[in-house]
C-alpha positions as CSV (number, residue, x, y, z in Angstrom):
1,X,-88.3,27.3,37.6
2,X,-90.8,26.4,40.3
3,X,-93.4,28.4,38.4
4,X,-92.8,26.5,35.2
5,X,-93.1,23.1,36.9
6,X,-96.3,24.3,38.5
7,X,-97.9,25.1,35.2
8,X,-96.7,21.9,33.6
9,X,-98.3,19.9,36.5
10,X,-101.6,21.8,36.0
11,X,-101.5,21.1,32.2
12,X,-100.8,17.4,32.8
13,X,-103.6,17.0,35.3
14,X,-106.0,19.0,33.0
15,X,-105.1,16.7,30.1
16,X,-105.8,13.6,32.2
17,X,-109.2,14.9,33.3
18,X,-110.2,15.8,29.7
19,X,-109.1,12.4,28.5
20,X,-111.1,10.7,31.2
21,X,-114.2,12.8,30.4
22,X,-114.0,11.8,26.8
23,X,-113.7,8.1,27.8
24,X,-116.7,8.4,30.1
25,X,-118.8,10.0,27.3
26,X,-117.7,7.2,24.9
27,X,-118.7,4.5,27.4
28,X,-121.9,6.2,28.5
29,X,-124.8,4.7,26.5
30,X,-126.8,7.9,26.9
31,X,-124.1,9.8,24.9
32,X,-124.5,8.5,21.4
33,X,-122.1,9.6,18.6
34,X,-123.7,11.0,15.5
35,X,-124.5,8.1,13.1
36,X,-124.4,8.6,9.4
37,X,-127.4,6.9,7.7
38,X,-127.6,5.6,4.2
39,X,-129.3,7.9,1.8
40,X,-130.2,5.7,-1.1
41,X,-131.6,2.2,-0.8
42,X,-132.4,-0.4,-3.5
43,X,-134.2,-3.5,-2.6
44,X,-134.3,-6.0,-5.5
45,X,-136.6,-9.0,-5.1
46,X,-136.2,-11.8,-7.6
47,X,-139.6,-13.5,-7.2
48,X,-139.0,-17.3,-7.0
49,X,-135.2,-16.8,-7.4
50,X,-133.4,-19.4,-5.3
51,X,-129.7,-20.2,-5.4
52,X,-130.3,-22.8,-8.1
53,X,-131.9,-20.2,-10.4
54,X,-128.8,-18.0,-9.9
55,X,-126.4,-20.8,-10.5
56,X,-128.3,-22.0,-13.6
57,X,-127.9,-18.6,-15.2
58,X,-124.2,-18.4,-14.2
59,X,-123.6,-21.9,-15.4
60,X,-125.4,-21.2,-18.7
61,X,-123.3,-18.1,-19.3
62,X,-120.1,-20.1,-18.7
63,X,-121.3,-22.9,-21.0
64,X,-121.9,-20.4,-23.8
65,X,-118.2,-19.5,-23.5
66,X,-117.1,-23.1,-23.6
67,X,-116.3,-23.0,-19.9
68,X,-117.1,-25.4,-17.0
69,X,-118.1,-23.3,-14.0
70,X,-120.0,-20.1,-13.3
71,X,-119.8,-16.8,-15.1
72,X,-120.8,-14.3,-12.4
73,X,-123.7,-12.0,-12.6
74,X,-123.5,-8.3,-11.6
75,X,-125.0,-9.0,-8.2
76,X,-123.2,-12.2,-7.4
77,X,-120.0,-10.1,-7.3
78,X,-121.3,-8.2,-4.2
79,X,-119.0,-8.5,-1.2
80,X,-121.7,-9.6,1.3
81,X,-123.7,-12.9,0.9
82,X,-126.2,-14.4,3.2
83,X,-129.1,-16.8,3.4
84,X,-132.7,-15.9,4.4
85,X,-135.4,-18.2,5.7
86,X,-138.8,-17.6,4.0
87,X,-141.4,-19.6,5.9
88,X,-144.8,-18.0,6.6
89,X,-146.6,-17.7,9.9
90,X,-148.8,-20.7,9.2
91,X,-146.9,-22.7,6.6
92,X,-143.3,-23.8,6.0
93,X,-143.8,-23.2,2.2
94,X,-144.7,-19.6,1.8
95,X,-146.5,-17.6,-0.9
96,X,-145.5,-14.2,-2.4
97,X,-148.0,-12.4,-0.3
98,X,-146.8,-13.7,3.0
99,X,-143.2,-13.6,2.0
100,X,-143.5,-10.1,0.5
101,X,-145.2,-8.9,3.7
102,X,-142.2,-10.2,5.7
103,X,-139.8,-8.4,3.3
104,X,-141.8,-5.2,3.4
105,X,-142.8,-4.9,7.0
106,X,-140.5,-7.2,9.1
107,X,-143.5,-9.3,10.3
108,X,-144.6,-12.8,9.5
109,X,-148.1,-13.3,8.4
110,X,-150.4,-16.0,7.0
111,X,-150.6,-17.2,3.4
112,X,-152.4,-14.7,1.2
113,X,-152.3,-11.7,3.5
114,X,-151.2,-8.3,2.0
115,X,-149.5,-6.2,4.6
116,X,-151.7,-7.4,7.4
117,X,-151.4,-9.5,10.5
118,X,-152.1,-13.3,10.4
119,X,-155.8,-12.8,11.3
120,X,-156.2,-10.3,8.4
121,X,-157.4,-7.6,10.8
122,X,-154.6,-5.2,11.6
123,X,-152.3,-3.5,9.0
124,X,-148.6,-3.6,9.1
125,X,-146.6,-0.5,8.1
126,X,-144.1,-1.2,5.3
127,X,-140.5,0.1,5.1
128,X,-141.6,2.1,2.0
129,X,-144.3,3.9,4.0
130,X,-141.9,4.6,6.8
131,X,-139.4,6.0,4.3
132,X,-142.0,8.2,2.7
133,X,-143.1,9.6,6.1
134,X,-139.5,10.3,6.9
135,X,-139.1,12.5,3.8
136,X,-137.5,10.0,1.4
137,X,-138.9,9.6,-2.1
138,X,-140.3,6.1,-2.8
139,X,-140.6,4.0,-5.9
140,X,-142.2,0.6,-6.6
141,X,-141.2,-1.2,-9.8
142,X,-142.2,-4.7,-11.1
143,X,-142.3,-6.8,-14.3
144,X,-145.8,-8.1,-13.4
145,X,-149.0,-6.2,-12.7
146,X,-148.6,-3.3,-10.3
147,X,-151.3,-4.9,-8.0
148,X,-149.6,-8.3,-7.8
149,X,-148.6,-9.6,-4.4
150,X,-145.0,-8.4,-4.1
151,X,-145.5,-4.8,-5.2
152,X,-148.8,-4.7,-3.3
153,X,-147.3,-5.4,0.1
154,X,-145.3,-2.2,0.1
155,X,-148.4,0.1,-0.3
156,X,-151.6,-1.9,0.4
157,X,-153.3,-3.7,3.3
158,X,-155.8,-6.4,2.3
159,X,-156.8,-9.8,3.9
160,X,-156.2,-11.6,0.6
161,X,-153.9,-11.1,-2.4
162,X,-156.8,-11.7,-4.9
163,X,-158.6,-8.5,-3.9
164,X,-157.0,-6.7,-6.8
165,X,-159.3,-3.8,-7.2
166,X,-159.1,-3.0,-3.4
167,X,-155.4,-3.3,-3.6
168,X,-155.3,-0.9,-6.6
169,X,-157.4,1.6,-4.8
170,X,-154.7,1.9,-2.2
171,X,-152.0,2.8,-4.7
172,X,-152.7,6.5,-5.0
173,X,-153.4,6.8,-1.2
174,X,-149.7,5.8,-0.6
175,X,-148.6,9.0,-2.2
176,X,-145.4,7.2,-3.3
177,X,-143.5,9.1,-6.0
178,X,-143.0,6.5,-8.7
179,X,-144.8,3.3,-9.8
180,X,-144.0,1.2,-12.8
181,X,-145.2,-2.2,-13.9
182,X,-147.5,-4.1,-16.3
183,X,-151.0,-3.0,-15.7
184,X,-153.9,-3.5,-13.3
185,X,-155.5,-7.0,-13.1
186,X,-158.9,-5.7,-12.1
187,X,-159.0,-2.0,-13.1
188,X,-162.8,-1.4,-13.0
189,X,-165.5,-1.9,-10.4
190,X,-168.9,-0.5,-9.3
191,X,-169.0,0.7,-5.7
192,X,-172.3,1.9,-4.3
193,X,-173.6,2.3,-7.8
194,X,-170.6,4.4,-8.9
195,X,-168.3,3.2,-11.7
196,X,-164.7,3.4,-10.6
197,X,-161.5,3.1,-12.7
198,X,-158.1,2.7,-11.0
199,X,-156.3,4.6,-13.7
200,X,-158.7,7.5,-13.3
201,X,-158.4,7.4,-9.5
202,X,-154.6,7.7,-9.8
203,X,-155.0,10.7,-12.1
204,X,-157.5,12.3,-9.7
205,X,-154.8,11.9,-6.9
206,X,-152.2,13.8,-8.9
207,X,-150.4,11.0,-10.7
208,X,-149.2,11.4,-14.2
209,X,-150.2,8.1,-15.9
210,X,-147.9,7.0,-18.7
211,X,-148.7,4.0,-21.0
212,X,-146.7,4.6,-24.1
213,X,-143.0,4.3,-24.9
214,X,-142.9,7.9,-26.2
215,X,-144.5,9.3,-23.0
216,X,-142.2,7.1,-20.9
217,X,-139.1,8.5,-22.6
218,X,-140.4,12.1,-21.9
219,X,-140.8,11.6,-18.2
220,X,-138.5,13.9,-16.4
221,X,-137.7,14.8,-12.8
222,X,-139.9,17.6,-11.5
223,X,-143.0,16.3,-13.3
224,X,-144.5,15.1,-10.1
225,X,-145.8,11.6,-9.1
226,X,-145.8,9.1,-11.9
227,X,-147.5,5.8,-12.7
228,X,-146.0,3.9,-15.6
229,X,-148.1,1.1,-17.2
230,X,-146.6,-1.0,-19.9
231,X,-148.0,-0.4,-23.4
232,X,-147.6,-4.1,-24.1
233,X,-149.0,-6.6,-21.5
234,X,-149.6,-10.3,-21.8
235,X,-150.9,-12.9,-19.3
236,X,-152.3,-11.3,-16.1
237,X,-151.4,-7.8,-17.1
238,X,-147.6,-8.5,-16.9
239,X,-144.7,-7.5,-19.1
240,X,-143.9,-10.2,-21.7
241,X,-141.2,-12.7,-20.7
242,X,-137.8,-11.2,-21.6
243,X,-137.2,-14.0,-24.1
244,X,-140.4,-12.9,-26.0
245,X,-139.9,-9.1,-25.9
246,X,-139.7,-6.9,-29.0
247,X,-137.2,-4.0,-29.3
248,X,-139.9,-1.5,-28.5
249,X,-140.9,-3.2,-25.2
250,X,-140.0,-1.4,-22.0
251,X,-137.8,-3.6,-19.9
252,X,-137.3,-3.9,-16.1
253,X,-133.9,-2.3,-16.7
254,X,-135.6,0.7,-18.4
255,X,-138.0,1.0,-15.5
256,X,-135.2,0.9,-13.0
257,X,-133.2,3.6,-14.8
258,X,-136.2,5.8,-15.0
259,X,-137.0,5.3,-11.3
260,X,-133.5,6.4,-10.4
261,X,-133.9,9.5,-12.6
262,X,-137.2,10.4,-11.2
263,X,-136.4,9.7,-7.5
264,X,-132.9,11.1,-7.2
265,X,-132.9,14.0,-4.7
266,X,-130.8,15.5,-1.8
267,X,-132.9,13.7,0.9
268,X,-132.6,10.3,-0.6
269,X,-134.9,7.5,-1.8
270,X,-136.1,3.9,-1.3
271,X,-137.0,1.8,-4.3
272,X,-138.2,-1.8,-4.5
273,X,-137.7,-3.5,-7.9
274,X,-139.2,-6.9,-8.5
275,X,-138.2,-9.4,-11.1
276,X,-141.7,-11.0,-10.9
277,X,-141.5,-13.4,-13.9
278,X,-138.6,-15.4,-12.6
279,X,-141.3,-17.0,-10.5
280,X,-143.6,-17.6,-13.4
281,X,-140.9,-19.4,-15.4
282,X,-140.3,-21.5,-12.4
283,X,-144.0,-22.4,-12.1
284,X,-144.0,-23.7,-15.7
285,X,-140.6,-25.3,-15.3
286,X,-139.2,-23.4,-18.3
287,X,-135.4,-23.2,-17.8
288,X,-134.5,-21.2,-20.9
289,X,-137.1,-18.6,-20.1
290,X,-136.1,-18.5,-16.5
291,X,-132.4,-17.8,-17.4
292,X,-133.4,-14.9,-19.5
293,X,-135.6,-13.5,-16.7
294,X,-132.7,-13.7,-14.3
295,X,-130.5,-11.9,-16.8
296,X,-133.1,-9.2,-17.3
297,X,-133.2,-8.8,-13.5
298,X,-129.4,-8.6,-13.4
299,X,-129.5,-5.8,-16.1
300,X,-131.9,-3.8,-13.8
301,X,-129.5,-4.3,-10.9
302,X,-126.7,-3.0,-13.2
303,X,-128.5,0.4,-13.3
304,X,-128.4,0.5,-9.5
305,X,-124.7,-0.4,-9.5
306,X,-124.0,2.5,-11.8
307,X,-125.7,4.8,-9.3
308,X,-123.9,3.2,-6.4
309,X,-120.5,3.9,-8.1
310,X,-121.3,7.6,-8.0
311,X,-122.5,7.5,-4.3
312,X,-120.7,4.5,-2.7
313,X,-120.7,6.0,0.8
314,X,-124.4,6.7,0.7
315,X,-126.0,3.8,-1.3
316,X,-127.1,0.4,-0.2
317,X,-128.2,-2.3,-2.6
318,X,-129.8,-5.6,-1.4
319,X,-130.7,-8.4,-3.8
320,X,-132.8,-11.3,-2.5
321,X,-135.9,-13.4,-3.2
322,X,-139.2,-14.0,-1.5
323,X,-139.0,-17.8,-2.0
324,X,-137.7,-20.4,-4.4
325,X,-140.0,-21.7,-7.1
326,X,-140.0,-25.1,-8.9
327,X,-137.5,-27.1,-6.8
328,X,-134.9,-26.5,-9.5
329,X,-131.7,-28.7,-9.5
330,X,-128.7,-28.7,-11.8
331,X,-128.6,-32.4,-12.5
332,X,-131.0,-35.3,-13.1
333,X,-131.1,-39.1,-13.1
334,X,-130.9,-39.4,-16.8
335,X,-127.8,-37.2,-17.5
336,X,-126.2,-38.0,-14.1
337,X,-122.8,-36.1,-14.1
338,X,-123.3,-34.6,-17.5
339,X,-124.4,-31.0,-18.1
340,X,-125.4,-29.5,-21.4
341,X,-126.7,-26.1,-20.4
342,X,-125.7,-24.6,-23.7
343,X,-128.7,-26.4,-25.2
344,X,-131.0,-23.8,-23.7
345,X,-129.8,-21.2,-26.3
346,X,-131.8,-22.9,-29.0
347,X,-135.1,-22.1,-27.4
348,X,-136.4,-19.0,-29.2
349,X,-139.5,-18.1,-27.1
350,X,-141.2,-19.0,-23.8
351,X,-143.3,-22.0,-23.2
352,X,-146.2,-19.6,-22.9
353,X,-145.5,-18.0,-26.3
354,X,-145.0,-21.4,-28.0
355,X,-148.7,-22.2,-27.3
356,X,-149.3,-20.2,-30.5
357,X,-147.7,-23.1,-32.4
358,X,-150.3,-25.5,-31.1
359,X,-153.1,-23.0,-31.8
360,X,-151.8,-22.8,-35.4
361,X,-151.7,-26.5,-35.9
362,X,-155.2,-26.9,-34.4
363,X,-156.6,-24.3,-36.8
364,X,-155.0,-25.9,-39.9
365,X,-154.9,-29.6,-39.0
366,X,-155.7,-32.4,-41.4
367,X,-157.0,-35.8,-40.7
368,X,-153.5,-37.3,-41.2
369,X,-152.2,-37.3,-37.6
370,X,-148.9,-38.9,-38.5
371,X,-148.1,-36.3,-41.1
372,X,-149.2,-33.5,-38.8
373,X,-147.0,-34.9,-35.9
374,X,-144.0,-35.1,-38.2
375,X,-144.6,-31.5,-39.2
376,X,-144.8,-30.5,-35.5
377,X,-141.5,-32.2,-34.8
378,X,-139.9,-29.9,-37.4
379,X,-141.5,-26.9,-35.6
380,X,-140.0,-28.1,-32.3
381,X,-136.6,-28.5,-33.9
382,X,-136.8,-24.9,-35.2
383,X,-138.3,-23.2,-32.1
384,X,-136.9,-25.4,-29.3
385,X,-133.8,-27.1,-30.7
386,X,-135.4,-30.5,-29.9
387,X,-135.0,-33.6,-32.0
388,X,-132.0,-32.2,-33.8
389,X,-129.2,-34.4,-35.0
390,X,-127.0,-31.3,-35.2
391,X,-127.6,-30.3,-31.6
392,X,-127.6,-34.0,-30.4
393,X,-131.1,-33.7,-29.0
394,X,-132.8,-36.6,-30.9
395,X,-135.8,-38.0,-29.2
396,X,-135.8,-41.7,-28.1
397,X,-138.8,-44.0,-28.7
398,X,-140.4,-43.4,-25.3
399,X,-140.2,-39.6,-25.7
400,X,-141.7,-39.9,-29.2
401,X,-144.6,-42.0,-27.9
402,X,-145.3,-39.5,-25.1
403,X,-145.1,-36.5,-27.3
404,X,-147.3,-38.0,-30.0
405,X,-150.0,-38.9,-27.4
406,X,-150.0,-35.4,-26.1
407,X,-149.9,-33.8,-29.6
408,X,-153.1,-35.7,-30.5
409,X,-154.7,-34.6,-27.2
410,X,-153.7,-31.0,-27.7
411,X,-154.4,-30.5,-31.4
412,X,-157.3,-32.8,-32.0
413,X,-159.1,-32.2,-28.7
414,X,-161.7,-29.4,-28.3
415,X,-160.4,-28.9,-24.7
416,X,-158.4,-25.6,-24.8
417,X,-158.5,-24.8,-21.1
418,X,-155.8,-22.3,-20.2
419,X,-154.2,-22.0,-16.7
420,X,-152.2,-19.4,-14.9
421,X,-148.5,-18.5,-15.4
422,X,-148.7,-20.0,-18.9
423,X,-148.7,-23.5,-17.5
424,X,-151.5,-24.6,-19.7
425,X,-150.4,-26.7,-22.7
426,X,-149.5,-30.3,-22.0
427,X,-147.7,-30.9,-25.3
428,X,-145.5,-27.9,-25.3
429,X,-144.9,-28.4,-21.5
430,X,-143.6,-31.9,-22.1
431,X,-141.4,-30.8,-25.0
432,X,-139.8,-28.2,-22.8
433,X,-139.4,-30.7,-20.0
434,X,-137.6,-33.2,-22.3
435,X,-135.3,-30.4,-23.5
436,X,-134.5,-29.4,-19.9
437,X,-133.6,-33.0,-19.1
438,X,-131.3,-33.2,-22.1
439,X,-129.6,-30.0,-20.8
440,X,-129.1,-31.7,-17.4
441,X,-131.8,-29.9,-15.4
442,X,-134.6,-31.2,-13.2
443,X,-137.6,-29.8,-11.4
444,X,-139.1,-31.1,-8.2
445,X,-142.3,-28.9,-8.2
446,X,-144.5,-26.6,-10.1
447,X,-145.1,-24.6,-7.0
448,X,-142.9,-22.9,-4.3
449,X,-140.5,-24.6,-2.0
450,X,-139.2,-23.9,1.6
451,X,-135.5,-23.7,0.6
452,X,-133.6,-20.7,2.0
453,X,-132.9,-17.9,-0.5
454,X,-129.7,-16.0,-1.1
455,X,-129.1,-12.4,0.0
456,X,-126.5,-10.3,-1.8
457,X,-125.6,-6.8,-0.7
458,X,-123.2,-3.9,-1.1
459,X,-122.8,-0.5,0.5
460,X,-122.8,0.9,4.0
461,X,-124.2,-1.5,6.6
462,X,-124.4,-4.4,4.0
463,X,-122.6,-6.7,6.5
464,X,-125.9,-6.8,8.5
465,X,-127.5,-8.8,5.6
466,X,-124.8,-11.5,5.6
467,X,-124.8,-14.8,7.4
468,X,-128.0,-16.8,8.2
469,X,-130.9,-14.4,8.7
470,X,-134.7,-14.4,8.4
471,X,-136.6,-12.5,5.7
472,X,-138.1,-10.3,8.4
473,X,-134.6,-9.1,9.3
474,X,-134.2,-7.4,5.9
475,X,-136.6,-4.5,6.3
476,X,-135.7,-4.1,10.0
477,X,-132.0,-3.7,9.1
478,X,-132.9,-1.3,6.2
479,X,-135.0,0.8,8.6
480,X,-132.1,1.1,11.1
481,X,-129.6,1.9,8.4
482,X,-131.9,4.6,7.0
483,X,-132.5,6.0,10.5
484,X,-136.2,5.5,10.3
485,X,-136.5,2.6,12.7
486,X,-135.0,1.7,16.1
């Protein structure tokens, strides 16, 4: 009996000591439990996509169904929601280069810098580069040119965003696995008497360059590094606006699906996908076109969600913006408490594409300005839904006077100067503005604003992107969750 009690006491004391040792190890900061890191990371950047741009799209979708409210997008259903500040190192209102650098590297910089410090002297390493060094596959996808500011900050280091050729030369040096976008803005240059072409440089560095729909469809995993250039580009080597696309055009959703197919592997991947022309539609204050760009962006995110559903414990998706563009508001002083967002459905093409209407009138005009203007009003009714009794969008006298003055200036003037982002035709621009007002929308700017942008996330560690954060926190948190940054 005494022997049994003795062994019971020994077992009891041993248990206490073992339990104490476990507690000491748990409390000892030097003894770290094994942490499981995320394996697959999607960073979606809606360039220029503030909360108003998201709400407009949701409100439009609800209006089409005869509802008052918001019909959620795929990414607005994510469980974690936050707000991110976007200011640059030297300005409250940022640009895509400085904001992109913050999102890519975790550091603030000055306006115009691409992956460099405020002085434009020292490079910053991007989260994409860190991921590649750590053995992850990396993809960069955009709906604008592949050397534009937002994609560029993930692989290039230049003192100014307009150094397109120099930015493009850095693309193959990154050794990233997959690139897809519009084209190169400045593909050719002469350096030390030698003619250089960016597409050829990519090929020489082992990239398979694809620029047709057929070749794009044939791209398969195992074919090596790939650079996909859109076979159909428009202004500034970008994809067409989604509202203007043909059935044969390659969409941002197509690019995203292909990126997943090409990058999927046992180690994992990091992919950045930019909806770049949300910003462009904001610059030209074209609400109907903007809505379609947000929807195209959401369709690309849907491809990532499909992947997430297969790997929910290993996949992280973050959706945010680099800044807001246009100072968009749902409401204006004319319509006050009335909203008619469903009117946007009558616009058949972007403001940029509608310039072709003015070009056609200019080429065929007669001396009868009154007859020509009336003919133009019919064209606006057909392509924009404006001045329609059926749609209740009739023009008032002041609007008619303004449009007629601009029509004469646009059609009968020899000045055909074209600007950037499609913001270059005063008559069409005013017609779209009037239609936006009738829909109950207003714009405060044709540039960027300093308004905080939303952050939506889902997956392991997504709670670290909720609340009020700075844009520099996003890549830092991604790095920690991937195990490639302290």
